[in-house]
N, C-alpha and C positions, 0 to 999 in steps of 0.2 A: 616491462613494467605492467603490473596488474592494476586494472581499473577498480575504483571504489564503487561498490554497488549500493543502492539505496532501496529501501522498502517504502512503498507509498500506499495511501488509501484515498480514493476519490469518492465523493457522494454524488449520485445522479440526481436529476430533478425530482424524481419520485422518492428519493431518500435511500436508495439501495447503496450499500457500501461495496466498492470494488477494490481488491488488493492486488498489487503488482510489484515488480522489481525492475529497476533500470539503472543505468549509469548517469542519466541526465533527466531529472524529474521534470523541469520546465518543458523540455522538448517532448517528453513522453505524454505529459498532460495535454500539450498542444496537439499532438497526434490524435489522442482520444477525442478532444474537442472537435477536430476537423473530420472525424470519422475514419481516419486511416490507422487507428490503434486497434485495440481488441474488438473483435466482432460483438462481444457481449455488451459493449458500451455504445454501439452505433445507434443514433437516434434517441439516446437517453439523456442528452444534455439539456440545459447547461450543466457542466460538471464543476465540482468544487473540490480542490485539494484540501483534505482535512487533516492529513497526517503524513509525515515522511521522516525517515531517520537513516543513519548509516547502517549498513548491513554486512560490511566486510567484503570478502571475495564472492564470486559467483555461486559457489557451492553453498556457502553459509547463507547467502541471500535467498537462495532457493529453499533451503531448509526453513528459514524464518517465514518466508511467504507461505509455505505449506502449513506451518504451525498456526499462523494468523488466520488462514482460510478455514481451519478446523474450528475456530472459535465461534461461539454463538453470536447472534447480532448484538445482544446485550453486552457481551464481553468486548466486542469490537467497539461499541459506543463508549465503553469505559476506557478502552485504550486511547481512543480519540480525545476523550475528556481529560485524561491524565497526562497525555503527551510525554511519555517517559523517554529519556535520552537513549536508553538501551532496551530495546524490545525483548531481547533474549533474557535479560535479567528480570524484566517485568513478567514475562511468561513463567519463569521459574518460581517467582514469588506468588503468582496467582494460581498455582497448582493446588 
């Protein structure tokens, strides 16, 4: 059975947007909050989950994560504002 992966974006206390992928968004955000998640987020809390969506299998989720990480801050803020159900589709339309 393949797990369903999700893409997520959290905002740090200073407003930095961090993008990641996981199979369990609430667990992963809790890990980040407690300092056991990504090193880049340690001491940057409180964190706010501002976006998450389905991302398919692990390979597809990794591709989406890479694409979102290449976006400018303004593009990421637009993504968070629009909350599209399908990020891949949104990325194709915003090219």
